[in-house]
Structure formats: structure tokens, C-alpha cells
N, C-alpha and C positions, 0 to 999 in steps of 0.2 A: 447626570440628567439624561433621560431617554427621550429622544425626539422622533424616532421612527414610528410611523403610524400604519395601521392596517387600512387598506383602501376601503372607503365607505364609512369609516368611523371619524368622529370629531376629534381634533387634536386636544391633548391635555393643556390646561391653562398654565403657561410658564410664568405668569406674573408673580412677583414676590408678595408675601403677606406682610405688609407694613414696612416701615423704614423709609428713609429719604436720603438719596435715591439709591436703589440697588439696580445695577445694570449688568447685562452680560450679552454676549453674542456667541452663537453656537452654530457651526456648519452642520448641515444635514445631508445624509447620503442621498444619492439620486433615487434610491428605491423608496424614499419616504414620500407619501402622497397626501396632500392636504385636500380634503373634500369640503367644499363650501356649498351648502344647500341653496345659497342665494346667488351664486355665480358659478361660472365654469370652473372645473378642477384645474389645478396647476401644480407643478413640482416646486416645493419650497427648498431653496438652497442655503438659506441662512435666516436666523431670527435674532432679534435683540429686544429686550424688555426693560422697563423701568417703572417705578411707582413714585408718585409725587404727592407730598402732603398738601392739605388745603390752605396754603399761604400764597401770597402774591408773587413771591420770588420763584415759585415753582413753574410759572408760565415761561420765564426766561430759561430755566433749567431744562424744561421739556423741549423748547426750541433748539437749544444747543445739543441735546441728546439726539434728536432726529437729524439735525444737520450733520453732526459728526458721524452718525451711523450711515447715512446715505452717501456721504462723501467717501467714507471708508469702503463702501461697496462699489464706488466708481459711478454713481448715478447723479452726477452734477447737473444733468439736464432737468431733473425734476425736483431738485432740492428746494428751490424757492416756493413752488406750489405746496410741497409737503410741509414746509415750515409755517406758511400762512395758515393752512388748514389745521395743523396741530395746535398752533397758538390759539385759534378761536375755540376749538373743542376743549382744550385743557382749561382755558379761561372760563368757559361755561361750567366746568366741573368744580374747579378749586375756588373760583371767585364767586360765581353766581349761585351754584348749587351748594357750595360750602363743603364738599366732600373731597376725599383723595381721588387722584386720577391714575389709572394704570394705562401705560402706553406700550403697545406691542408692534414692532416692525417686522414684517415678513418679506423676504426677498424671494421672488419667483423668476422663472425664465422670461416671462412676458411683462413684468412690472413689479411694483412694490405695493404691498397692502399694509395700511397702518390702522390699528384699532385703538380707540380711546374709550375706556370704561370708567363710569362713576357709580356712586351708590345712592343715586337719587332718581329712581325710574319714572316718577310722575312728570313726564314731559310730553309736549305735543311736537309733531313733525309736520313739515309741509306736505300736503296731499299731492300724490302723483298726478301729473297731468295739468296741474294749475300753474299759472304764470309765476315765475320766481320774482319776488319783490325784495330787493336787497335792503329796502328801507333807507333811513337817513344814514349817510356815511359817518355821522358823529355819534351814532348809537354805541353804547359800551358793549352790548352783548346781543344775542339772538341771531347772529349772522352765521354761526358755524355750519348748520345744516344747509343754509342757502349757498354758502361758499362751496360746500361739497357738491351740491347740484350744479354749480357753475363751473368748477374747475376739475373735478374728478371724473375719470372714465366711468367708474361704477362706485356706488356707495349704498349704505343701508343702515338701519337701526335695529338692534335686537334687545328685547326686554326680558328680564327675569324679575321675580318678586323683590330682589335686593339690588340688582344692577341694571344699568343701561349702558349698552355698548354701541358706539357709532364707529363704523368702519368706512374707509374709502380706499380705492385702488387707483394708482397713477400708472399709465402704460408708458413704456420706454419708447422713445423715438428710434426708428431704424437708422443704423449707422453703416451704410455700405462702405466697405474698405476692400482694398486689394483688387480694384478693377483693372483689367488689362485691355489696352486698346492700341490701335495704330492709325496714324494719319495718312492722308493721301500724298502722292507725289506732287510737289509744287515747283513752279519755275523759280530760278535763282533769285529774281527780283522780288519774289513774294516771301522769301525766307526771312525770319526775324533777324534784326541787326544787332550785333554785339560789338562792344567797344574794345578793340585790341584783343589781347588774350583773355579768354574766359577762365576765370578762376572758380573752382568748385571746392569749397571748404568741406572737409570731412571731419566730423566731430562725433566721437563715440561717448555715450552716456551710460554709466553703470546703473545697477538696480537702485541705488540710493539717490539717483538724479545728479551725480557728480561727473565731471568731465574726466574721462580716462584716456582719450586720444585726441590729438589736435595737429592737423597736417600743416604743410608749409603754406598752402593757399589760405588757410584760416589765419595764419600769422600775417600774411600780406594784406588780407581784406580788413582785419580788425585791429592789427597792431600789437597783439599780445604774443609773446613767445610761449611755446608749449609749457615750459616749466612754471610759468607764472599762473596759468589757469588750470593745470592738472590738479584734480582733487577738489576744485571749487564747484558748487552747484551751478548748473546752467541758468537757473533763475536769477543769479547775481548779474548775468550779462544780458539776459533776454528782456527786451522792452515790450512786454505783452500788453495788448489793449485791455484795460480794466473797466470794461463797461458792464454794469450789473445786468444780469439776466441774459446776456448774449455771449456766444462763443464758448470755446473750451479753454480751460486754463492750461498753462504750459506743463504743469505736473500731469494733468489728465492726458494731454496730447502725447507725452512720452510713454504712456502706458498702453496706448492703442497699438494694434498690430501694424497699421500703416496709417500715415497722416500726411497731408499736404496743405500748405497754406502760407500766409505771409505774417511776419512779425518783424521786430527790429533787434539788432545786436548793438549794445553800447560798446563802442570802441575805446581804445586806450586814450584817445584824445578827448573823450567825454561826449562825442557826438554819436547819435544813433544812426546806424546804417540799415535802411530797409532791405530785408532779404526775403527770398522765396525759399521755402524749405520742403524737403521730402524726408519723412522719418520712416524707418523700417525697424521693427522690433525683431531681434534675433537672440540666439543663445549659443554659448560656446560649447566645446566638447564636454565640459564639466557640468553642463546644464544651467549655468548662470545666465540669466537674461540681461540684455543690454539693448540700447537703442542707437542705431546708426543714423546720423543726421547729415544730409547733404544740403549745403547752403550756397546760393548764388545771389548776386545783387538783384534787387526786385525787378529792375528793367530788363534783366536777362532771364526772367522766369521761364521762357520757352525751352531753356535747356533741361529743366526738370519737370515742368508741369505736364501732368498726364492729360492727354486730350479726352474730352468727354465722349462717352459711348454714343454713337449715332444709331438711332433705332433703324432696324432694317425695314425696307418697304415691303408691302404686302405683295408677295410674288404672284398671287392669284388675281390681283386687281388689274383693271385696265390701265394702261399707261397714258391714255389720252386724258388731258386735263388734270393730271396728277404730278406735274413737275414740281419738284421740291424747291422751296425758296432757299437760296444759298445762305442767307443770313441765319435762317432757322436751323439749317444743317450745322453750321459752325457752332451755334449756341448749344445745340444738342438738348439734353434733358437734365438741366442742373437740379440739384436738390431744392425742394420748394422753400427751404429755410436758408439757403446759401445766397443771401442777397449780395454780399460783397463779391463773391465769385461770379454771379450772374452779371453784375454791373461791369466788372473788369473784362469779362469776355465780350460783353456788348461793345465797349469802347474799342477794344482791340480789333474786333471784326469790322466795326464801322470805319476805323482808320484804314484797314486793308482794302475794304470794299471800294473806297473812294481814292485810294492811293494817296493818303494824306501823311503828313509828318506827325500829327498829334490828333488826339480825340479826347473828348471829355463828356461827362454825364452829370447833370445836376438834378436833385430831387426837390420838389416843392414842399413847403410847409403846409400844414392843414388849411390855413387861411389863404393860401396861394399868393401871399405878398412877398415871400422871399424864396430864393433858390439856394440849396446847400450843395457844395461840391462833394460828390461821393466817389467818383472814379475818374481816372485820367490815364493817358499813356502818351509818351513823348513830351510831357510837361513835368516841371518840378512838383510832383504830386504831394510830397510831404509838406511843401509850403502851402498848397492850395486845399488840401483835404479838410472838409467840414467848414471851409470859408463860406460866408453867406453874402449874397448880393440881393438888393431889392429888385422886384419885377418891373415896376413902373419905369417909364421912359425918363431920361435925363442923364447928365454927366455922371459917370461911374455907376450907372444902373443898367440892368439887363432888359432893354426895351424890346428885343426881338424874341421873347420867350414864348409868346402865345401863338405865333404863326411862323411858317418857314421863312428864313431870311438868308440872303447871300451877300457877303461883303467882299468886294473885289480887292480892296486895299484898306487895311485898318489904319494906316498912317493918315488917311484922309479923314477918318472919323474916329479920332482917338477916344477911348473910353466906351466904344460901342459894345465891346465884349470885355468887361473888366478882368476876367480870368486870364486873358491872353496878354495883358499889359506887361511889357518888358520881356516877353518870351521870344521875340523875333518872328512871330507868325504874322503873315501879311493878309492872306485870304482865309475866309471861314464860311462854312455853311452850318446853320443851326435849324433844328426842327423841334417842335414840342412833342412831349409824350402826354397823351390824353386818354382818360378812361371815362366813358359816358359823358363826354363834353367837359370834363373837369381837368384842369391842368395838373399833372402829376410830376412833370419833370421836363428836362430839355437835353437834347443830344446834339453835339456839335463835332465837326471835323475841320481841322485847320491845316494850312500848308505855309511853308516859308516863302514861296513865290506868290506874287500877286496874280489875280485874275485866273485862278485855277478852277473855280467852280461856277456852274451856271444853274439855271432852274431845273435842268434835267437831273443833275446830281442831287438837288434838293428834293425832287420827287422820289428818287430812289431811296434816299435816306429817310424820308417821311414814311414810305411804305414799310421799310424795315422797322422804324420806330413804332408804327401802328401794330406790327405783329408782336413786338416784345413788350409793349406798354402794360398789358394786363398781367403778364408774368412778373414784371418788375413791381407793380403795385401790390400784387398778392404777396410777394416776398417781403416787401416793405411793411405791410400790415402785420405779417407774421413776426417780423423783427420788433415792431412796436409793441405787440402783445407780450412777447417775451421780456422786453425791457420794462413794460408796465408791471408785470408780475415780479420781476427782480427788484424793481423800485419799491413795490409794496412791502416786500420782505425787508429791504434795506431800511425803509422808514420805520417799520415796526421795531426793528432792533435799535435804530438810532433813538427813537422816542423812549424806549425802555432804558437805554444807557443814560440819556440826558435827565430822565426823571429820577435816576438813582443817586444823584448827588446834588447837594446844595452848596458845594464849595466853588467859589468863583474861578479859582485857578484851575481846578480839575475840569470845570465846565469848558473853559477855553481850550484845554488840552484835548478834550473829547471832540469838540467841534473840529479841530484841525485833523485829528487822527481819523475821523469818519470821512473826511473829504480827500485825504491823501493816502494812498494813490487811487482810490476808487473813482473819484470825480475829477481830480486835478493832479498835476505833478507837484505843485507847491501851493501853499496858501498862507495868508497873513490875516490876522484878526486885529482890527482897530476897535478900541472902545472909547466911549464918550461919557465922562463922569456926569456932566450936566449940560444944560443948554448953552452956557457961557464958555464951556471948555472946548479946546481943540481936540480932534481925534488923536488918540495915543496908540502907538504900535505896541500891542500887548503880547502877541504870540506869532511866531513864524515856524513853519514846518515844511520840509522838503523830503521827498522819498529817499534822497541821498543825504544822510546826516552831515556829511562833510561840507555841504553847500549851505547849510542853514545860516551860519555866521556871516557868510558873504552876502546872502540875500538880505539879512537883517541890516547889515551895514549899508547896502545900496538903498533900501527903502527908508532908512533913517535920514538919508541925505536929500530926499525929494519930498515935496509937499504931499500930505495925505490926500486921499480923494475927498471930494465934497460930500458931506452927509445929506444926500438927497433922499427924502422919504419915498420917492416914486418906486413902486414895486417892480421887480424884474431885474435882470442883469444888464449892466451897461459896460461898454468897453472902456478901459482905462489905459491910455497909451503911454503914460509917463514912465512906468518901469522899463518897457522895451526901449524907449528913447534913451533913458539913462544907461541902460545896458549897452546900447550901441555906442554911445560916447565913451563909456568905460573901456569897451573893447578897442576902440580907435586909439585911445590914449596908451593902452598897453602895447598895441602893435607899434605905435610911433616910438615908444621908449625902447622897444626891442630893436628898432632900426637906428637908434641913436639920434632921433630927430627932436627929442625933448617933448615938453608938454604943449599940446595945442591950446589955442585961445578958447576961453569958455570952459575952463576946467570946473568940474562940479565940486570937488572937495580936495582936501589935502590929506596927507597921511596914507595909510594903507587903504587902497581902493579895491573894488571887486575884481576878481581875476577873470580871465577869459571864460573859465568854466561857469562862474557865476553869471556872467553876461549871457552866455548861451542858455543857462537854465531859466532865465526870466525873459528871454527874447521873443517868446511866442505871444499868443493872445492872452490878455489879462482882463478879467471882468470883476466888477464890484457889485455885491448884493447888499442892500441895506438890512441892518438888524433892527427891526421895528417892534417894539413891545409897548403896549398900553398907549398907543398913539404918539410914541416918541422914538426918535432914532437914538439907539443906545450904542451903535457901533456899525462897522462894516465888515463883511466877510469878503476877502479878496482871493480869487482863484486864478492860477496861472499855468501856462503851458510853456515848454521849452521852445527854442527857436523854430519858426516855420510851422508850428502846430496850432490848430484851432479847436474850439469846443463844439461838440454836437449840440443841436438845439434841445434834444431830449435830456442831455446831461445838465444843461442850464436850467431846464424846468424842474428837474429833480433837485438841483442845488437850491433853487428858490424855495421849494417846499421844505427842504432841510433848514434853510436859514430862518424860516418862520418859527419852526420848533426850537431851534437853537437860541433865537432871540428871547423867546419867552423863558427858556431855561436859564439863560444868562441873567435876565432881569430878576427872576425869582432868587437866584443865588445872590445877587446884589442886595435885594431887600432882606434876605435872610441874614446876610453878613452885617448889614446895618442894624437890624434888630438885635442880633447877638451882641454886637459891640455896645449898643445902648444898654442892654440888660446887664452885661458884665460890668459896665461902668457904674450903673445904678447899684448893683449888688456890692461892689467894692465900697461905694459911699455909705452903705448901711452897716459896714463892719469897721472896727477901729483900725487905723492905719498901722499901729504898732502897740505892743503891750508894755506897760511900765515895769521897770525892775523893782522888786520889793525885797528889802533886806530881810533875810531869815526865812523867806518863803520861795519855793520853786513853783513856777506857773507854766503850764503848757496848754495850748489850744490847737485842736485839729478841726477843720471845717471842710466838708465835702458837699458840694451842690449836686443834686440829682439832675437828670435830663441832659440835654445837649447845650445848655448854656444860654438858651434864648428865652428863658423864663426866670424872673426874679424869685428867689426862694423866700420862704417865710421864716426860716430859722436865723437867729442872730445871737451874738454874744458881746460882752463888753467888760472891760476892766480898767478902772480909772481912779486917780487919787481924789479923795474927798478933802483930806487935810494932810499935814505932815506925818501924822501917825495913823491914818486910817485910809482904807481903799474900798471902793465899791466894786462889786462884781455882779454880773447878771447873765443869764442864759434863758432864752425864750423861744417860743414857736407860735407864729401867727397862723390862724386857720387859712389854708389855701396858698396860692401863689399869684404872681402877676402884679399889676399896678396897685390894686386896692390893698393887697397884703403888704406891698412895699411902703405904702403910705402909713399904715399902722406901725410897721417896723421902724421907720424913721421917727415917727412920733414917740414911740416907746423909748428908743435909745437916747434921743436927745432930752426927753422929759426926765428920764432917770438921772442923767448927769446934772441937769439944772436943779431939780428938786433936792437931790442928795447934798449938793454943795450949799444949799440954803440951810442946812442943819436939821432937816426933818428926819424923823425916825423911819425905819423901813416900812412899817404899816402905813404911815402917813404918806410916804412917797407913792406906794402902790394904790392907795385909795384915790389920790388926786389923778394918778395916771388912769385909773378906771373911769373917772368922770370925764377926762379928756377924750377917751376912746368912745364913750357913749355919745359925746357931743358931735361926733362925726356922722351920726345918723345912719342913712342907708349904706354909707361907705364903711361903716365900722365892722371890725372882725373881732371875734373873741381871741384872747391871748392867754397862753399858759406861760408863767414866768417864775423863775427862781431868782430872787434878789437877796443879796447879803452884803454885810460890811465886814471887812477883815481888819483886825487890830493885832499886829505883831507884838509879842510880849518880851520883856527883858530876859526872862528865864529860858528863852528859846522856843516857847510854845506860841500858839496863835489863837486868838479868840474871834469867833465868827458869830454874827447875829444874822439869822436867815429867815426869810419868809417864802414859803413854797405855795404859790397861787396856781393850783391845778396842774403843776408841772411834775414830771417824773422826779421822785424823791432823790436828793443827793445821798451818796453812799460814803460811809467813813470806813477806811481800811486801817486797822490797828497793826502795831508791829508784830503781834502774835498771830496775824493772819485772819482774825475775825472781821466780819463785815456787818455793818448795821446801818439802818437809815439815820440820817443826821437831821431830819426834820419831819414834821407831820403835814399831811395834805390839807390845803385850804381852798376856798372857791377860786375859780379862774376869773380873769378880768374881762370886761366888755360884755357881761351878761346881765348882772344885777346892779342896781343903782347904789343900794346901801350895803356896803361891805364892812364886816368887822374882822379885821385881820390882826394877827399878833405875830411877834417875832420870837424866835427861839435862839438860845445861846449854846454854841458848840465850841469846845476847846480841842484843838488839834495838838496833841503831844508830839515831841520830837519823833520823827519816823512815821507819823500818821499821814494818810492821804485822804483828801476829799475829792470825790469824782462826781461831776455834774454832766448829764447828757440830755439830748433832746429825744423825742419819741422815735425818730428815725433809726436810732440805735436799738432800742428795746423791741421795736416792731419789725425788725428784719425777718423776712419770711423765706422759707424754702418749702414750697408746696403747702401742706397743712401745718407744718412746724413753724414756731415763732421763737426767737431768742428769748424775749421776755425779761422780767426783772430777775428771775432765778438764774437764767443763763448768764446775765451780766454779772451777777454776784459770784457765780462759779469762776468766771474769768478773772475777776478782781482779786479773788483769794490767792491767785497764783502770782500776784504782783508785789508781794512783800519784799521790801528792800530795794525796789527799783526807784529810779528817779521819776519826777513828774513826767518828763518827756517819754521815758520808756513805758510808763504806765499807759499814757494816752496812745502810744504807738501799738502796744500789745492789744488794747481794747479795739482799736480800729482794725487791726489785722484779723482778730477773731470775728469781728462783725462781717468783714468782707469775705472771709472763708466760709461763713455759715451758709451762704447761698451762692449758686453759680451765676445767677442773673445779676445784672447791674442794679444798684440800689434804686428804688422807686421814690424815695423820700430824702430830703436833705438831712444831713447828720452834723451835729456839733458836739465836741467833747472838750470839757474844761477840767483839767486836773491841777490840784494844788497840794503841795507836800511841804511839810516842815522838816528840814533835814536834820535838825538837832545840832549839838555842839561838836560831834565827831563825824568824820566821813564814814560813809557806809562801805 
């Protein structure tokens, strides 16, 4: 394939012609120039294309194609927007327009361009300059172009007589790396404090992401010897924040030329150690790339953290009135989307500015009713991060959030600042962060000594908070927007997965797999069978599979949460309390102190690792479907960790979708079970053994088992020397067809045993069907009586009422019809039927089938009566079972698609006096 283009010319169309899907990616030389008359020119460095057929599953395939392509190019920052836009445009093409869709991804230096083309050009587009109306969020379509206008940097539509092409371009965010800076000289008392010897773990990662070097400090910090971790992926140890739509993944971070930031390393004891990391991408003398990672404990981040570049002052300006605020100088110019970095630098500067022992910053929720801990220094941040406290006054509430406040001694007013409870801090000063009069957060500095702060320090801290409040709010809104876009993509794929199955167990597994580890570290799903039943623990999942059994054991020993239908997440303290008691018992046993009073259970209890895994915040979300609580989704964090409010809102949205999917699966399972039970009741439980005659029946129901079929068969004794047999097909499926099937089968047995002849039996059955009125269905039926003879033959008296004719296979291989066609039942009132006598000689076979066999299709071809006869001629000498099996095998191989109609095969053979 040639992809180099002459400047000024349009590129050739790389899309495949038909097929689902054909995909490729091809790098392009730097000399190739892509000229777009609708936007500025840019150099294309790679392209990927695929074509998708007009079927519903193509939308999910297109999303996966775009996601895999962009992640392969290293563009994780724009994947979510690209997936949402592609999903809408491909849906418009394959679902609403009903045509195939061609997707083309082009990688350029400044962004990614994606084109979606369909073959239905008669479409309207929003007029430029008009307000974008996204319409109802519940609409199925029509939002693709409006989403392009809202999310894409540039977009457009191109028409040809046979095609419509919609394109959009997403620009890449700038990623400044490799900044060099130096900090000013500071007095000794202002230098960062380190605990004892500072250990710097040096870890080298090869090009596959596996650990190739591990120094002694790494062994001391995390507890693993080098030989235990060498060759393992770093992702097995890294506890990376899995927040949709925010941050860079560990795999992407290791590919950047330089990266700094915080994450966690899971140690040999199972606990996560927060670390600050500096990554540098290098290559050896052989040209092989690798990444050198320097890691220190997070509270010692000053050892590695690169100071922000301080903008130089204008040398030509007047110095009067231009004194630089020291707080602003320290903060510098953080990246506008680096909220965590901005908050962390803010609390560190606030602590140093007031010579405090600790500092903290909380951000307000949208309704200003709660504050969420987002950054702290000098405090156990892992325990407090994302913890929430109410704003209103009262015990355990943050009453000083809306105005500056100074507390000389917290022991005199316990609970005034809940964040500091149990930390040893005595005095504290707090100030609000406000933007346009609206509370957006709270900043505080605390000290271990009482009486450290006065109103003067409160004014200095308030001045600093006012200068940083707008930057914090801007970064927070940017984070929320990225999270919203990531959440939208997450929910689109979650809905698609949940809608793809009607199996209850698979739905439960999908619910858990979508929440772990994206939303929570572990989850448990409780189900409620009916209003009178107690919640039942149905599924448990943890990101570490070795902990699943322990969590399941722990949860099974405590009472399940109450099935409260109130929407939203509520905190459930029982698992953490049980984990604490379990850890206490384990510790006391290790000390030889025996079991404490109040033991939860006997036998094997949860280990310390299990207790740590469920020791953090646990929330419960109700699964409500059709105004009934059908279960609970429980999400949990490990010890000392809390949920973000945005994650809880996303989990609530997911729980609503999951509840409906779970209830649909329940209803489908119940319907399938009822249908299968009814179907079994319409067929004989077993076939009688007939001396001198071999009998074999094969029955195949079409569909997924949730509809009762219309085909049936029966074989029953009439007297000691006679047997009745029948094979029939009721028009349609479902309850009405089942009613006629049941009527026919039981009426045949009753009337035949009354001694009536075959025509009389069918005439009375015809009258009974007509008496059903509007519920009646016409019925094709082959009915006969079998009389084994002393000479080894068998005499049959048959009546074929509109049914496919029975076929007789002789020993010489000839096949002939064994009856003549007569009117079907359930249509005319006055029927004049007659029976025909057929003698089966030793070795002969009588084959009876329903029309699902003869009407088996492959495109325009149909098996038909002639095709069935051709197969039957090859069955000479076979037993009745072998004949039925060969017929069924031939029918199934005739077409590749699953059968669309029920099939029944009844084969009877007279074996004769000698074995074949």
C-alpha cells in the first residue's frame, strides 16, 4: 500500500471494500503531507482503518477499534472523547441509516483526526452559528454531530452522491517534560524534615514493563528481595489510582521521557506504601530503552520533587508596588490540569508560611454541604484522603468552614475540626476558599503546641487562600470535566456489556468486573429473590484473587445490609468492624493470649490480609428495578481509604443500569424455565419398548428455549398387540400453540384407547380444535396404529392429515411414500378421512418428520422432500437410531445458520429374524 502523497493532493481512500472488519495500521514517512481543504495542513505519521457491517454489534466493535488504535499510539488523554464521538457516528450509520460504516483514524503531530463514512448522504447538519441543542439525553440518535460540535476541536461533513463523511479532530494536550530548575537557599529550620536515613529505591524497568533491577533500599522499603521481583511487571506492585478519565496510567507513565508523581507500592506485607516517584527514560549502549524509577516515601517527596519554574519578573517594569507574593512564588505556574499537584504544593507552602506541623485542604461539593479531604501534609493522608465531613455546625461537623477561625486548644472543643481528631494537633487556623462568594474549599494549618496562632496568622492565610482559590477552582472544574467524559465512555461500554447477556450469573459477574478495580478495590453483590426473602451473598470480587475467599468468608458471618430503596450510596460500617475484630483475634493468637471475648465465628477466620482489604470505607447502593429492591451492590476500599464523591455518583448511575439488567435476566430465566417445563410436559416422558420393532425419536427445539414449540410426537400402547404413534406440527409457537399441542396429544391417547379407528380419532380431534374458537390453530398430523406380526413384519394403518408424507425405505434401497395426503385439522368442520395400510417387511424403515426438516434452508436452497429421500436412500441396513441420527446430521450440515423451526424425527424399523 502506498501512503506517500504529493502536497496539495487529496489522499487515496484506504478503507476496505466490504468485509467485517478489516483493519490495518501503517506508518507514514515524514515527507507525506495530508492536505485538508477544510482545515490546516498537518503531517500524518500513522493511519488505521476498518469497515463495519450494518449490524448492532458493529458499534461496540468500532469503539474497541478506536480505543485500541489510540492507546497503541499513546494518546490516552483523548481516548474517551474519541470513543464517545465514534460510537454516536457509527450508530447513526449502521443502526439509523442502515448502511455499513468506514472508520479511518489519522495520527498527526498536533492531534488525531477520525473520519466516519456511510452510504446514506441525505442528512441534515446543524447550521453554523446556531446554538447547540443536545436534546433529550434519552434520545437514541441524532446527537453525533452535536457531540462533535461540543467535544471536537474541529469537525465537518462532506457529501458525495453515494457517501456522507463526518470527520472530527481532537487536539493533544501539551505535556511539558524535562523541566530543569533550582530552588533558593533556605535557612536550616525551613528545610524539609526526613525521618532518620532517607532511602531512595532505584528500580529499572525494561521495555516490556518488567523489573530488571532492584536495589537494597527498595528491599528495605517494600520488603521484597531482588530475586523475588526481578522479571515481574511493575504493574503487579503499583497501586495506581483507577479513576476514569483522569491521570495517566502506569504503562503510559513508563513510556514518557520524564515523569514525576505519586502512587503506591504494594509491599510484601500486603499494605500499600505511598511513594513519590521520578521516572527517567534511558537507553543502553545497545539501543535498548528502559525506565529508571527513583522512589521515596511520599512524605519525603522533597528529596525528588522538581521545584516548579518561577516566572522571571519584568526587568523593564517599575519595582514600586510590584512586590511578589511569596505564596504565589512558591506555587509557581502549575499545569492547569494538575489539581493534585497544585493542592499538595498549596498545603506544603501554607504549613511552611505559618511554621506549622501540618496543613490540610478540603474541597466543597457542588451543593456546599460537605467538604472532601483532597490534600494534607504532616497528617496520615492515606487515612484521610477523600474523607467527607458536613459543613454545618455540630459535633463531628466542620462548623468553621465559611469564615476564618482560630482554635487555641482543640482539647477544649473536641470535634471542632474532625480531620485532626487523634492526630495530636492542639492549635489550628482555618480559612475558606471562595470564588465569587461561593464556598469552594477550606485551608487549614495546625500545630502540636496550643496557642500558636492568632488573627494575624488567620489574615495572612486568608490572603494566600484568596490568591489561590480561583486557580484551584479552575483546576477542579477541569478535573470534573475529564471525569465526566471518562464516566460517559465508561457507562456507554457498561450498558453495552450488560445489554449483551440475559444470563443471571454472567450479569452478576459483569457487574463486579466493571466496578473492580475501576471504581472500588473489592465489591460484593447481594440478591433478593422476593419481598419475603433475606439478602443473599451472590458474588464477591477483589482485585487480588487470593483475597476473594477470605472476604466471602468474612461477609458470610455478618448480617447483610438492610435493603433500603433510598437512592444513593450509604456507608456500611459492619465489614470494617468485623475486619478489625478479626485482626485483633489473629494478633492475640500470635501472642499466645487465646481468643478474646466476643468472637465472631469458629473455624478458619479471615487473615490479617483480608482484614486489611476490607478495613477501609464500605458503601452500599440499592439495586432497584421496577419499584422493587432486588439486591445491593457493595463497594469497598482497603484500610484507611475513602471513596471520591464523583466515583460514588458514577457507581450510583451504574447500579441503576445493572439493576435493570439483573432483573431482565431474572425474568428471562423464569420465562425460559417455565417454557422448558411446559415443553417437556407436551412430550412423552419415555417411549415404550415394542417387541420386533426398533423405534427412535430425535427432537430439536429452535430458538433460545424461551418459546414453547409447536412440534410434538407420541408413541403409546393401545392394547397388548397394538401401538399408536403420532407426529404433528401446530401452527406458530407460544401459549396458544401449546394449548392445541396438549389438546391433540392427550385426545389422541384417550380416543385411540376407546377403540376408535384412525379416521374417527382425527375427526373428533378436529371438532375439539374448532371448539377452541379464536384460540384454535390448524394442525398437521400423521397418526397411525402399529401391529407387529408373528412372521416378523409389522402392519401399519396411517392417516396423513396435511403432514409431510411418511417415507418407506426398503431393503433394496428404494424409497417411496407410505401414505397419501389428506386435509389438515382445525380448518374445515366436515372431514372425510380414510386410513391406509402399509406393511413393513423385515429390514424396512418408516421415516416420519415435521416440516422443520424438509424446509431447512441455506439462502435460496431448500432441502425439500427430494433432498430427504436422497439422504434416506443411503441408510439401508442401519438401525432406527442410526437412521434418525444420519437424517439429523444431514439436516444440520445443510445450512450454517441455526435452525429457525422445530424439528422432530420418528424412525421405525423392523429388524427381521436375523441380525444385520
